[in-house]
NUDRENZA-741634 format. One record per residue (C-alpha): residue in one letter; z, x, y. Coordinates in steps of 0.02 Angstrom, whole numbers, padded with zeros to 5 digits, always signed. Layout:
AZXY/...
This chain:
M-00904+02014+01370/T-00857+01943+01537/R-00755+02033+01668/K-00613+01910+01644/N-00610+01932+01455/Q-00610+02119+01470/S-00457+02115+01580/Y-00356+02024+01446/I-00379+02159+01312/Q-00230+02273+01286/Y-00259+02345+01113/L-00414+02442+01065/D-00426+02520+00890/L-00595+02583+00837/S-00531+02701+00700/Y-00581+02586+00555/A-00762+02578+00617/H-00772+02756+00677/E-00936+02794+00587/Y-01024+02664+00694/V-00947+02706+00863/T-01067+02794+00979/D-01090+02811+01166/R-01207+02663+01164/C-01061+02549+01124/F-00996+02587+01296/I-01143+02641+01405/N-01303+02540+01429/N-01478+02604+01461/K-01444+02616+01646/D-01296+02731+01611/E-01175+02598+01667/F-01002+02590+01587/L-00992+02424+01500/L-00802+02414+01490/K-00761+02454+01673/Y-00659+02295+01687/M-00558+02335+01531/T-00415+02412+01633/N-00259+02344+01553/L-00264+02437+01389/K-00091+02494+01324/Y-00156+02562+01158/I-00313+02662+01124/N-00355+02730+00953/L-00519+02827+00935/S-00468+02924+00780/K-00617+03006+00693/C-00740+02937+00820/T-00834+03103+00814/R-00995+03031+00885/L-00915+02987+01052/S-00943+03107+01193/P-00803+03171+01304/T-00884+03069+01447/V-00846+02903+01366/I-00671+02952+01319/F-00644+03009+01498/L-00696+02838+01567/L-00584+02743+01447/V-00433+02848+01488/K-00466+02851+01675/H-00484+02661+01687/N-00320+02633+01594/A-00211+02782+01645/H-00088+02673+01741/G-00033+02567+01593/L-00076+02667+01438/H+00070+02686+01313/T-00017+02757+01159/L-00173+02867+01147/V-00244+02929+00981/L-00393+03049+00993/A-00380+03131+00821/S-00540+03231+00777/C-00624+03184+00939/K-00717+03297+01062/I-00631+03296+01234/S-00641+03393+01396/N-00528+03459+01531/D-00572+03303+01632/V-00499+03197+01489/L-00344+03305+01488/K-00327+03280+01676/W-00320+03093+01657/I-00204+03105+01509/G-00092+03200+01629/Q-00109+03056+01754/A-00061+02930+01615/N+00087+03041+01573/Q+00155+03008+01750/H+00153+02821+01714/Q+00189+02749+01542/L+00109+02864+01412/K+00237+02898+01275/F+00132+02939+01118/L-00013+03063+01116/N-00109+03119+00961/L-00232+03262+00990/E-00241+03311+00805/N-00395+03415+00762/T-00476+03394+00930/M-00608+03504+01007/I-00603+03540+01195/R-00772+03567+01273/P-00842+03676+01337/C-00776+03817+01225/K-00848+03986+01186/A-00778+03988+01006/I-00689+03869+00888/D-00523+03960+00918/T-00538+03983+01106/S-00366+03943+01180/N-00331+03801+01301/H-00162+03806+01387/L-00172+03623+01450/E-00160+03672+01631/S-00270+03524+01681/M-00152+03403+01593/L+00014+03484+01644/V+00025+03484+01834/D+00164+03594+01905/N+00242+03460+02012/S+00236+03324+01877/R+00378+03386+01768/N+00510+03265+01838/T+00400+03112+01811/A+00325+03157+01639/Q+00349+03016+01514/L+00277+03087+01351/R+00396+03074+01199/Y+00280+03117+01054/I+00136+03242+01040/N+00033+03291+00889/L-00068+03451+00897/S-00097+03477+00711/F-00255+03576+00661/C-00292+03617+00844/T-00365+03790+00839/W-00354+03799+01031/V-00163+03793+01033/S-00084+03961+01070/S+00091+04017+01112/Q+00049+03999+01298/T+00001+03816+01264/I+00173+03786+01188/E+00262+03871+01330/N+00171+03759+01454/I+00215+03604+01353/A+00400+03654+01348/R+00401+03673+01536/G+00290+03523+01579/L+00349+03389+01456/P+00538+03394+01461/K+00562+03221+01380/L+00476+03262+01217/E+00569+03206+01064/Y+00443+03238+00923/V+00320+03383+00916/V+00194+03408+00772/L+00118+03582+00754/Q+00049+03587+00579/W-00078+03723+00544/C-00066+03791+00722/N-00073+03973+00668/Q-00092+04055+00838/I+00088+04010+00883/K+00222+04142+00869/L+00395+04104+00801/R+00485+04157+00959/T+00382+04031+01058/I+00435+03889+00941/I+00618+03943+00958/M+00597+03947+01148/M+00527+03771+01147/A+00667+03708+01032/K+00796+03781+01154/Q+00711+03717+01313/L+00674+03536+01263/Q+00847+03452+01269/F+00788+03283+01199/L+00694+03359+01054/N+00736+03282+00886/T+00598+03344+00770/I+00480+03492+00759/D+00352+03483+00620/V+00301+03662+00580/Q+00224+03642+00410/H+00090+03767+00356/I+00113+03886+00506/D+00081+04066+00447/T+00206+04134+00569/I+00347+04054+00476/H+00345+04134+00303/D+00525+04162+00248/R+00695+04082+00243/K+00772+04189+00380/Q+00644+04126+00508/L+00685+03945+00466/V+00872+03983+00489/R+00834+04056+00661/L+00739+03900+00706/F+00876+03785+00646/R+01012+03880+00733/S+00914+03889+00898/R+00942+03703+00920/E+01129+03716+00886/G+01124+03558+00782/K+01020+03455+00903/A+00854+03445+00814/T+00769+03399+00652/V+00646+03526+00586/D+00507+03491+00460/A+00444+03644+00369/Q+00349+03689+00211/K+00356+03857+00127/G+00391+03827-00057/A+00484+03666-00011/Q+00472+03535+00125/M+00631+03512+00216/I+00714+03405+00348/M+00878+03458+00428/S+00975+03323+00521/N+01108+03354+00652/I+01190+03501+00565/V+01330+03561+00678/D+01424+03727+00680/C+01339+03792+00522/Q+01331+03967+00454/P+01167+04035+00375/F+01107+03957+00213/V+00976+04005+00085/L+00821+03897+00054/Q+00747+03917-00118/K+00601+03825-00200/D+00700+03703-00302/M+00874+03710-00230/L+00980+03737-00079/M+01126+03857-00085/Q+01265+03834+00036/H+01362+03973+00121/N+01518+03914+00210/L+01430+03764+00284/C+01483+03632+00403/R+01636+03560+00478/R+01574+03383+00482/R+01479+03262+00372/D+01289+03265+00375/S+01142+03272+00258/L+00994+03377+00208/R+00839+03302+00126/V+00713+03408+00035/K+00545+03324+00022/K+00456+03422-00113/K+00567+03382-00262/V+00674+03260-00170/M+00854+03323-00181/L+00991+03255-00068/L+01130+03369-00026/S+01286+03290+00052/L+01387+03403+00157/T+01567+03345+00175/N+01706+03406+00286/D+01777+03518+00149/C+01600+03591+00120/T+01582+03520-00057/C+01413+03454-00104/N+01333+03328-00218/S+01151+03330-00267/I+01048+03178-00313/N+00888+03204-00410/
């Protein structure tokens, strides 16, 4: 591919051919990076490209950090150098980041924590652009990781933390309070959240500003509930205790039941 043709490409999605993607697709026998003129990418999807080394991912992100909008690295092996350039992209136009099930090398053990210091530079808070981050199945995510994200990515609107079992509930509540633009936290399958009272604490910590996805017996979304008193979440129903002064809705995603909350706190369910 010529230098000119490389410069025209803005969308790179190799996820559908992931089993064939190796370092040799990007580096020749002289160890030269073949796509060094592909510097205008706005979208990179390397999901499930498990045969790619962190070196190739580093070069792709580095060459496109100034204009990258979406980066999907689900199930990839990355490094702190990759995270550093993701941090650089975050200072420009990066809005969507998927690090689901990634492994950060080098690591001593599969659950060795990484606090994303190389990605979250202290003086970059005011220029951070990221709106969406997915850390599902990342065994390296700890409470300290979440605290750093809450401080370093103030514009986040959507956070996915499924199966991140090293995170403590108080850390999730702290993040929900600190991120003023946060709309949704997906906390499905987190061992720390194991009863209804903990969900109530998380809902109330946002004071009606966030949507929370959770699954313990039922999957649930709560939208813009304002000035609510505690409620009880059961497997097949929601019971309401003195809820709500204004109209909003709850949606339960396991057996889908819609509960309309009206101004006089009456409710109608739809099976």
